[in-house]
N, CA, C and O atoms as a GROMACS GRO file, in nm:
protein
  380
    1MET      N    1   7.740  17.440  12.188
    1MET     CA    2   7.727  17.352  12.076
    1MET      C    3   7.838  17.247  12.080
    1MET      O    4   7.950  17.276  12.124
    2ALA      N    5   7.809  17.128  12.035
    2ALA     CA    6   7.906  17.018  12.039
    2ALA      C    7   8.006  17.031  11.926
    2ALA      O    8   7.972  17.071  11.814
    3ARG      N    9   8.130  16.998  11.958
    3ARG     CA   10   8.235  17.007  11.856
    3ARG      C   11   8.244  16.874  11.780
    3ARG      O   12   8.227  16.768  11.840
    4ASN      N   13   8.271  16.879  11.654
    4ASN     CA   14   8.285  16.761  11.570
    4ASN      C   15   8.434  16.730  11.558
    4ASN      O   16   8.506  16.791  11.478
    5TYR      N   17   8.479  16.635  11.637
    5TYR     CA   18   8.621  16.602  11.639
    5TYR      C   19   8.663  16.514  11.520
    5TYR      O   20   8.782  16.505  11.490
    6SER      N   21   8.568  16.452  11.452
    6SER     CA   22   8.606  16.363  11.342
    6SER      C   23   8.664  16.440  11.225
    6SER      O   24   8.750  16.387  11.154
    7GLU      N   25   8.622  16.564  11.203
    7GLU     CA   26   8.675  16.643  11.092
    7GLU      C   27   8.791  16.732  11.136
    7GLU      O   28   8.872  16.774  11.054
    8GLU      N   29   8.798  16.760  11.264
    8GLU     CA   30   8.896  16.856  11.313
    8GLU      C   31   9.037  16.797  11.322
    8GLU      O   32   9.133  16.862  11.281
    9ASN      N   33   9.050  16.675  11.374
    9ASN     CA   34   9.182  16.615  11.395
    9ASN      C   35   9.183  16.475  11.331
    9ASN      O   36   9.165  16.376  11.401
   10PRO      N   37   9.202  16.468  11.203
   10PRO     CA   38   9.200  16.335  11.141
   10PRO      C   39   9.321  16.252  11.187
   10PRO      O   40   9.427  16.306  11.218
   11SER      N   41   9.302  16.122  11.191
   11SER     CA   42   9.407  16.031  11.234
   11SER      C   43   9.519  16.029  11.131
   11SER      O   44   9.494  16.025  11.011
   12LYS      N   45   9.640  16.032  11.180
   12LYS     CA   46   9.755  16.030  11.090
   12LYS      C   47   9.820  15.891  11.082
   12LYS      O   48   9.931  15.877  11.033
   13ARG      N   49   9.750  15.792  11.131
   13ARG     CA   50   9.802  15.656  11.128
   13ARG      C   51   9.782  15.595  10.991
   13ARG      O   52   9.677  15.613  10.929
   14SER      N   53   9.881  15.524  10.946
   14SER     CA   54   9.866  15.448  10.822
   14SER      C   55   9.906  15.304  10.853
   14SER      O   56  10.014  15.278  10.905
   15GLY      N   57   9.819  15.214  10.820
   15GLY     CA   58   9.844  15.073  10.851
   15GLY      C   59   9.917  15.002  10.740
   15GLY      O   60   9.907  14.879  10.729
   16GLY      N   61   9.989  15.073  10.659
   16GLY     CA   62  10.052  15.013  10.543
   16GLY      C   63  10.170  14.924  10.574
   16GLY      O   64  10.181  14.818  10.512
   17ILE      N   65  10.257  14.960  10.666
   17ILE     CA   66  10.380  14.882  10.692
   17ILE      C   67  10.347  14.746  10.754
   17ILE      O   68  10.397  14.645  10.702
   18PRO      N   69  10.268  14.736  10.860
   18PRO     CA   70  10.238  14.602  10.914
   18PRO      C   71  10.161  14.515  10.815
   18PRO      O   72  10.184  14.394  10.807
   19LEU      N   73  10.071  14.576  10.739
   19LEU     CA   74   9.996  14.500  10.640
   19LEU      C   75  10.089  14.448  10.531
   19LEU      O   76  10.078  14.333  10.489
   20LEU      N   77  10.178  14.530  10.486
   20LEU     CA   78  10.274  14.488  10.384
   20LEU      C   79  10.366  14.377  10.437
   20LEU      O   80  10.396  14.283  10.364
   21ALA      N   81  10.409  14.389  10.561
   21ALA     CA   82  10.495  14.285  10.620
   21ALA      C   83  10.419  14.153  10.631
   21ALA      O   84  10.476  14.047  10.604
   22ALA      N   85  10.292  14.157  10.670
   22ALA     CA   86  10.213  14.033  10.681
   22ALA      C   87  10.194  13.968  10.545
   22ALA      O   88  10.200  13.846  10.534
   23ILE      N   89  10.171  14.048  10.443
   23ILE     CA   90  10.152  13.992  10.309
   23ILE      C   91  10.282  13.929  10.259
   23ILE      O   92  10.279  13.821  10.200
   24VAL      N   93  10.395  13.995  10.282
   24VAL     CA   94  10.524  13.940  10.238
   24VAL      C   95  10.554  13.808  10.309
   24VAL      O   96  10.599  13.713  10.247
   25ILE      N   97  10.529  13.804  10.439
   25ILE     CA   98  10.554  13.680  10.516
   25ILE      C   99  10.463  13.569  10.467
   25ILE      O  100  10.507  13.454  10.454
   26ALA      N  101  10.336  13.599  10.439
   26ALA     CA  102  10.243  13.496  10.391
   26ALA      C  103  10.285  13.442  10.255
   26ALA      O  104  10.282  13.321  10.233
   27VAL      N  105  10.325  13.531  10.164
   27VAL     CA  106  10.367  13.488  10.030
   27VAL      C  107  10.494  13.403  10.039
   27VAL      O  108  10.504  13.300   9.972
   28LEU      N  109  10.590  13.446  10.120
   28LEU     CA  110  10.713  13.366  10.134
   28LEU      C  111  10.685  13.230  10.197
   28LEU      O  112  10.747  13.131  10.161
   29GLY      N  113  10.592  13.226  10.291
   29GLY     CA  114  10.556  13.097  10.353
   29GLY      C  115  10.493  13.002  10.255
   29GLY      O  116  10.527  12.884  10.253
   30VAL      N  117  10.401  13.050  10.173
   30VAL     CA  118  10.337  12.964  10.073
   30VAL      C  119  10.438  12.918   9.970
   30VAL      O  120  10.439  12.800   9.932
   31LEU      N  121  10.524  13.007   9.924
   31LEU     CA  122  10.627  12.966   9.828
   31LEU      C  123  10.722  12.863   9.889
   31LEU      O  124  10.763  12.768   9.822
   32GLY      N  125  10.757  12.882  10.014
   32GLY     CA  126  10.844  12.785  10.081
   32GLY      C  127  10.780  12.648  10.090
   32GLY      O  128  10.845  12.547  10.067
   33MET      N  129  10.651  12.644  10.125
   33MET     CA  130  10.581  12.514  10.132
   33MET      C  131  10.574  12.448   9.995
   33MET      O  132  10.592  12.327   9.984
   34LEU      N  133  10.548  12.526   9.892
   34LEU     CA  134  10.542  12.468   9.758
   34LEU      C  135  10.676  12.412   9.715
   34LEU      O  136  10.683  12.305   9.654
   35ILE      N  137  10.783  12.482   9.746
   35ILE     CA  138  10.916  12.434   9.707
   35ILE      C  139  10.952  12.307   9.783
   35ILE      O  140  11.005  12.213   9.724
   36VAL      N  141  10.924  12.303   9.912
   36VAL     CA  142  10.958  12.185   9.992
   36VAL      C  143  10.874  12.064   9.952
   36VAL      O  144  10.927  11.954   9.940
   37ASP      N  145  10.744  12.085   9.932
   37ASP     CA  146  10.655  11.972   9.903
   37ASP      C  147  10.664  11.923   9.759
   37ASP      O  148  10.645  11.804   9.733
   38HIS      N  149  10.692  12.013   9.665
   38HIS     CA  150  10.686  11.975   9.524
   38HIS      C  151  10.818  11.997   9.452
   38HIS      O  152  10.820  12.015   9.330
   39GLY      N  153  10.927  11.997   9.525
   39GLY     CA  154  11.057  12.018   9.463
   39GLY      C  155  11.103  11.897   9.384
   39GLY      O  156  11.041  11.791   9.394
   40PRO      N  157  11.210  11.910   9.306
   40PRO     CA  158  11.257  11.798   9.224
   40PRO      C  159  11.313  11.682   9.307
   40PRO      O  160  11.325  11.570   9.256
   41TRP      N  161  11.346  11.705   9.433
   41TRP     CA  162  11.402  11.599   9.518
   41TRP      C  163  11.292  11.518   9.585
   41TRP      O  164  11.323  11.420   9.654
   42ASN      N  165  11.167  11.554   9.567
   42ASN     CA  166  11.059  11.489   9.639
   42ASN      C  167  10.963  11.422   9.540
   42ASN      O  168  10.842  11.433   9.556
   43LYS      N  169  11.014  11.354   9.442
   43LYS     CA  170  10.931  11.286   9.344
   43LYS      C  171  10.910  11.142   9.386
   43LYS      O  172  11.003  11.079   9.436
   44PRO      N  173  10.790  11.087   9.366
   44PRO     CA  174  10.768  10.947   9.401
   44PRO      C  175  10.846  10.855   9.308
   44PRO      O  176  10.858  10.879   9.188
   45LYS      N  177  10.898  10.751   9.366
   45LYS     CA  178  10.976  10.656   9.289
   45LYS      C  179  10.896  10.526   9.276
   45LYS      O  180  10.908  10.437   9.361
   46ALA      N  181  10.817  10.516   9.173
   46ALA     CA  182  10.735  10.397   9.152
   46ALA      C  183  10.820  10.284   9.096
   46ALA      O  184  10.908  10.306   9.012
   47GLN      N  185  10.793  10.163   9.144
   47GLN     CA  186  10.867  10.047   9.096
   47GLN      C  187  10.770   9.952   9.026
   47GLN      O  188  10.656   9.936   9.068
   48THR      N  189  10.816   9.892   8.922
   48THR     CA  190  10.734   9.792   8.853
   48THR      C  191  10.739   9.662   8.931
   48THR      O  192  10.820   9.646   9.023
   49ALA      N  193  10.655   9.570   8.894
   49ALA     CA  194  10.651   9.441   8.964
   49ALA      C  195  10.781   9.364   8.945
   49ALA      O  196  10.820   9.288   9.033
   50ALA      N  197  10.849   9.382   8.833
   50ALA     CA  198  10.974   9.311   8.809
   50ALA      C  199  11.086   9.366   8.896
   50ALA      O  200  11.178   9.292   8.932
   51VAL      N  201  11.081   9.495   8.931
   51VAL     CA  202  11.186   9.557   9.010
   51VAL      C  203  11.162   9.538   9.159
   51VAL      O  204  11.257   9.519   9.236
   52ALA      N  205  11.038   9.542   9.201
   52ALA     CA  206  11.006   9.530   9.344
   52ALA      C  207  11.040   9.389   9.390
   52ALA      O  208  11.009   9.290   9.323
   53ASN      N  209  11.104   9.380   9.507
   53ASN     CA  210  11.146   9.249   9.556
   53ASN      C  211  11.032   9.172   9.621
   53ASN      O  212  11.019   9.052   9.599
   54TYR      N  213  10.950   9.239   9.700
   54TYR     CA  214  10.846   9.170   9.775
   54TYR      C  215  10.714   9.245   9.756
   54TYR      O  216  10.711   9.368   9.754
   55THR      N  217  10.608   9.169   9.744
   55THR     CA  218  10.478   9.232   9.721
   55THR      C  219  10.404   9.260   9.850
   55THR      O  220  10.320   9.350   9.853
   56THR      N  221  10.432   9.187   9.957
   56THR     CA  222  10.362   9.210  10.084
   56THR      C  223  10.463   9.220  10.198
   56THR      O  224  10.580   9.185  10.182
   57THR      N  225  10.417   9.269  10.309
   57THR     CA  226  10.503   9.277  10.427
   57THR      C  227  10.541   9.139  10.476
   57THR      O  228  10.653   9.118  10.523
   58GLY      N  229  10.449   9.044  10.465
   58GLY     CA  230  10.479   8.907  10.506
   58GLY      C  231  10.591   8.846  10.424
   58GLY      O  232  10.676   8.776  10.478
   59ASP      N  233  10.591   8.872  10.294
   59ASP     CA  234  10.699   8.821  10.208
   59ASP      C  235  10.834   8.880  10.249
   59ASP      O  236  10.934   8.808  10.253
   60ALA      N  237  10.837   9.008  10.278
   60ALA     CA  238  10.962   9.072  10.319
   60ALA      C  239  11.009   9.018  10.453
   60ALA      O  240  11.129   8.998  10.472
   61ALA      N  241  10.916   8.994  10.546
   61ALA     CA  242  10.955   8.940  10.677
   61ALA      C  243  11.009   8.798  10.664
   61ALA      O  244  11.107   8.763  10.729
   62ARG      N  245  10.946   8.718  10.581
   62ARG     CA  246  10.994   8.580  10.563
   62ARG      C  247  11.131   8.578  10.496
   62ARG      O  248  11.211   8.488  10.522
   63ALA      N  249  11.158   8.677  10.411
   63ALA     CA  250  11.286   8.680  10.340
   63ALA      C  251  11.403   8.704  10.434
   63ALA      O  252  11.514   8.658  10.407
   64VAL      N  253  11.380   8.775  10.544
   64VAL     CA  254  11.488   8.800  10.639
   64VAL      C  255  11.488   8.699  10.753
   64VAL      O  256  11.567   8.712  10.846
   65GLY      N  257  11.399   8.600  10.748
   65GLY     CA  258  11.400   8.494  10.846
   65GLY      C  259  11.305   8.512  10.962
   65GLY      O  260  11.313   8.437  11.059
   66ALA      N  261  11.215   8.609  10.956
   66ALA     CA  262  11.120   8.629  11.066
   66ALA      C  263  11.006   8.529  11.054
   66ALA      O  264  10.966   8.491  10.944
   67ALA      N  265  10.956   8.487  11.168
   67ALA     CA  266  10.842   8.396  11.170
   67ALA      C  267  10.714   8.479  11.168
   67ALA      O  268  10.692   8.563  11.255
   68VAL      N  269  10.632   8.456  11.070
   68VAL     CA  270  10.506   8.529  11.057
   68VAL      C  271  10.394   8.440  11.108
   68VAL      O  272  10.366   8.334  11.052
   69THR      N  273  10.332   8.484  11.216
   69THR     CA  274  10.221   8.406  11.275
   69THR      C  275  10.097   8.494  11.283
   69THR      O  276  10.106   8.616  11.287
   70ARG      N  277   9.983   8.429  11.285
   70ARG     CA  278   9.858   8.503  11.297
   70ARG      C  279   9.838   8.545  11.442
   70ARG      O  280   9.886   8.481  11.534
   71SER      N  281   9.767   8.654  11.458
   71SER     CA  282   9.737   8.700  11.594
   71SER      C  283   9.624   8.616  11.651
   71SER      O  284   9.549   8.550  11.578
   72GLU      N  285   9.612   8.620  11.784
   72GLU     CA  286   9.508   8.543  11.851
   72GLU      C  287   9.371   8.598  11.813
   72GLU      O  288   9.353   8.719  11.811
   73PRO      N  289   9.275   8.511  11.784
   73PRO     CA  290   9.142   8.561  11.752
   73PRO      C  291   9.076   8.622  11.876
   73PRO      O  292   9.102   8.578  11.989
   74LYS      N  293   8.992   8.720  11.855
   74LYS     CA  294   8.923   8.783  11.966
   74LYS      C  295   8.815   8.690  12.019
   74LYS      O  296   8.758   8.610  11.945
   75SER      N  297   8.789   8.701  12.146
   75SER     CA  298   8.686   8.619  12.209
   75SER      C  299   8.549   8.659  12.156
   75SER      O  300   8.522   8.777  12.135
   76GLN      N  301   8.465   8.560  12.135
   76GLN     CA  302   8.331   8.586  12.085
   76GLN      C  303   8.242   8.644  12.195
   76GLN      O  304   8.143   8.710  12.166
   77LEU      N  305   8.277   8.618  12.319
   77LEU     CA  306   8.198   8.668  12.431
   77LEU      C  307   8.251   8.804  12.472
   77LEU      O  308   8.372   8.822  12.490
   78GLU      N  309   8.163   8.898  12.486
   78GLU     CA  310   8.204   9.029  12.532
   78GLU      C  311   8.177   9.040  12.681
   78GLU      O  312   8.084   8.977  12.731
   79PRO      N  313   8.255   9.120  12.753
   79PRO     CA  314   8.231   9.134  12.896
   79PRO      C  315   8.098   9.206  12.921
   79PRO      O  316   8.046   9.277  12.835
   80VAL      N  317   8.047   9.185  13.040
   80VAL     CA  318   7.921   9.247  13.078
   80VAL      C  319   7.945   9.397  13.095
   80VAL      O  320   8.038   9.439  13.164
   81ALA      N  321   7.860   9.476  13.034
   81ALA     CA  322   7.873   9.620  13.042
   81ALA      C  323   7.837   9.667  13.183
   81ALA      O  324   7.739   9.619  13.240
   82PRO      N  325   7.914   9.759  13.240
   82PRO     CA  326   7.881   9.807  13.375
   82PRO      C  327   7.756   9.894  13.372
   82PRO      O  328   7.722   9.955  13.270
   83GLY      N  329   7.689   9.898  13.483
   83GLY     CA  330   7.570   9.982  13.496
   83GLY      C  331   7.443   9.899  13.491
   83GLY      O  332   7.448   9.779  13.462
   84PRO      N  333   7.332   9.961  13.518
   84PRO     CA  334   7.204   9.887  13.518
   84PRO      C  335   7.161   9.852  13.377
   84PRO      O  336   7.190   9.922  13.280
   85LYS      N  337   7.090   9.740  13.368
   85LYS     CA  338   7.040   9.696  13.239
   85LYS      C  339   6.904   9.763  13.215
   85LYS      O  340   6.828   9.782  13.310
   86PRO      N  341   6.873   9.800  13.090
   86PRO     CA  342   6.743   9.860  13.064
   86PRO      C  343   6.630   9.758  13.080
   86PRO      O  344   6.647   9.638  13.055
   87VAL      N  345   6.516   9.808  13.124
   87VAL     CA  346   6.400   9.720  13.145
   87VAL      C  347   6.343   9.678  13.011
   87VAL      O  348   6.316   9.560  12.990
   88HIS      N  349   6.324   9.770  12.921
   88HIS     CA  350   6.272   9.740  12.790
   88HIS      C  351   6.371   9.792  12.685
   88HIS      O  352   6.424   9.902  12.701
   89PRO      N  353   6.395   9.718  12.582
   89PRO     CA  354   6.486   9.769  12.478
   89PRO      C  355   6.423   9.887  12.405
   89PRO      O  356   6.301   9.898  12.398
   90ALA      N  357   6.506   9.975  12.353
   90ALA     CA  358   6.457  10.093  12.285
   90ALA      C  359   6.385  10.057  12.156
   90ALA      O  360   6.282  10.117  12.123
   91ASN      N  361   6.437   9.962  12.083
   91ASN     CA  362   6.375   9.916  11.960
   91ASN      C  363   6.351   9.766  11.972
   91ASN      O  364   6.440   9.686  11.944
   92PRO      N  365   6.230   9.728  12.013
   92PRO     CA  366   6.207   9.583  12.031
   92PRO      C  367   6.210   9.512  11.895
   92PRO      O  368   6.158   9.561  11.795
   93ALA      N  369   6.272   9.397  11.896
   93ALA     CA  370   6.282   9.318  11.773
   93ALA      C  371   6.150   9.248  11.749
   93ALA      O  372   6.090   9.192  11.841
   94THR      N  373   6.104   9.251  11.625
   94THR     CA  374   5.979   9.185  11.592
   94THR      C  375   6.010   9.042  11.552
   94THR      O  376   6.094   9.019  11.465
   95PRO      N  377   5.942   8.946  11.614
   95PRO     CA  378   5.972   8.804  11.581
   95PRO      C  379   5.916   8.758  11.450
   95PRO      O  380   5.934   8.642  11.412
   0.00000   0.00000   0.00000
């Protein structure tokens, strides 16, 4: 007859210590993130229009003597795409 080992020698392992350590580390990590991200030293400092010196980056650059110029416009012509051209378009345009 077959022996039933599940009732004869029950496991004496308890997973309590590693589980407890993981929970403590997770809680401390979340609390640490909350303190760093939302602490009293990390408050936004909003300025009114009267206090702010410059409203745009261009104004600030001009104030220190930088020359603000526009970038070159992109070419209207695009280069030819490599590879063979399709014989018929996938969605023909209706005139």
